N, C-alpha and C positions, 0 to 999 in steps of 0.2 A: 504495501502500499505503501512506503513509501517514495517509491518511483513513481507509481500512476496515475495516485488519488484517489475517491471516495467512492466506496460500495454504493452509500445511501444517495450520495447528491451526484450526480452526473456532470460533466462540462465544469469538475471542480480542478483545479490541479495543484500537485506534489507542492511542494517546497522545494525538491527535490528539479521540479519542472520548471518552478519560474527562478531557481539561482540558474541556471544552465541557459532561458532565453535572458536571465539577467543581466547576462554577460557577452552573448551572442552568439549560445552554443543551439543548433539543431540537431536535438536528441534522434538518435534512431531507434524504436526499442523493434528486437526479432520476434517470429513469431510464437508467439507459445508452445512448451513442448517440442521445438526443432531445437536440439544440442546443434545441430551439425555446422547449424551459421553462426555458430559460436566463433568459430576459424576467424571468417571475414571479421568476424568484431577484434578480435583478439590481435590483429595484422592490423588495424586501424591506428588498433590503443597502444602498438611498436609504435609507428609512426608515428602519432599525434605527444606520445613522452615526448621522441625525441627533440617535437619540433617547439614541443611549449612545455611539460613539466620538467622535462630539463634543461630549461633556459630561466625561469621564471622561480622565486622564494614567494610565498607566501607566509604571512604570523597568521593570519588570523580572517577571520572573515571581516571582525568588526573593523579593524586598521583598513582594510580596501571600502569602507564607509558601506557594508552589508548587512541590515537588520533581519535574519531568516524569518524571524516573526512576522515582519510587514515589506513584504517582496510582491512590489505589486504584479500584477500579468503584463508580459512587455511583447512590444512585436516581435513575431520571429516565427515558426516554422515546427512542428512535431512533426515524424514520421513513423509510421509502423509499418510492419512487412505483415502482410497475415493471409491465411489460407481462407480461402470461399470454402465453406461449409455444405453438406445438400439440399442445405431451403438455399441456396445461392446468397449467403448473409455474409460479412465478415463481424467482428465484437471488434468496435475501437473503443477502449476508457470505461467496461460495460456499458457501452451501447448497443444496439445490433444497428444494420445498412443491409441494406437488399441492394446486392450489384449485379445479378443479371445470373442466370445459369447458367448459358454460354462460359461460367467462370467454372462454376465448381469442380471444387481440388484442384483447383488454380492456387500459385500465391499471388496475391496483387499487391500491391504499394499504398498506403492514402495516407496523403499530408494535408494536415491542418492548419491552414495560412490566418493564423488570427489576425492578422489587420482586414484583411480581406472577411472574414467570419464566415468562411468557408471547407470546406472539406471534400480533396480532392483524389479518385481511386485511379491510380493508376495500374495499366498489364502492357508487359512487353513481354509477345513469342521470341522464341529462340531465334528466328529469320528477320525479325524486325529490326530496323538502326538503332528506334527508340522506341521507349514509353510510350501509349496511345491511353490519352486522357480516357478512361469510361464514365464517368459516374461523379456529378459533383450533387455535393447536398450544402443546404446551408447549413452555417456551425457559430450561432449565436452562443456569446458565455455569458450575457447580463455583467457585465463588470467593464469596468473603464480600458483599454490596449494602450500601456505608455510604450513611447516609443523607446529605439534603446539609445541608452546615455552611450554619446560617441566620448566619454572620458575615461568608461570601462572596458569598451569595446574596440577589440584591433583584429586587422587583417591576418 
């Protein structure tokens, strides 16, 4: 729960997601019960560690001016890799979305774009050069979206 949010209240984001968005990180959640996807994530973590963690020193969040108890919801994107179930649905943050019978048993990529208040679902067949948007949903969060702080965010 500390990663994904709240079971009782849909579209409420955890402090972890809020912190990532606050500092300009786009989080990618792999599909549940798909441990073979961890290899790709670990490769990324090694690359990211060399580019970021090995070069930066952080003494505390307080020293950076970050209060975990009052983090705003910051503009950004949150990504989810999901397998379409036998009812043509995916589950994102404990909410079900129908994506279409043509995608049953396939993996799709869902991206919540907070600024646009939308979630796009993308699919890439092996012979396609780029992912295709297959479905788009409104994704209102009933909360103000703050812009990224330029004093924290780095390219």
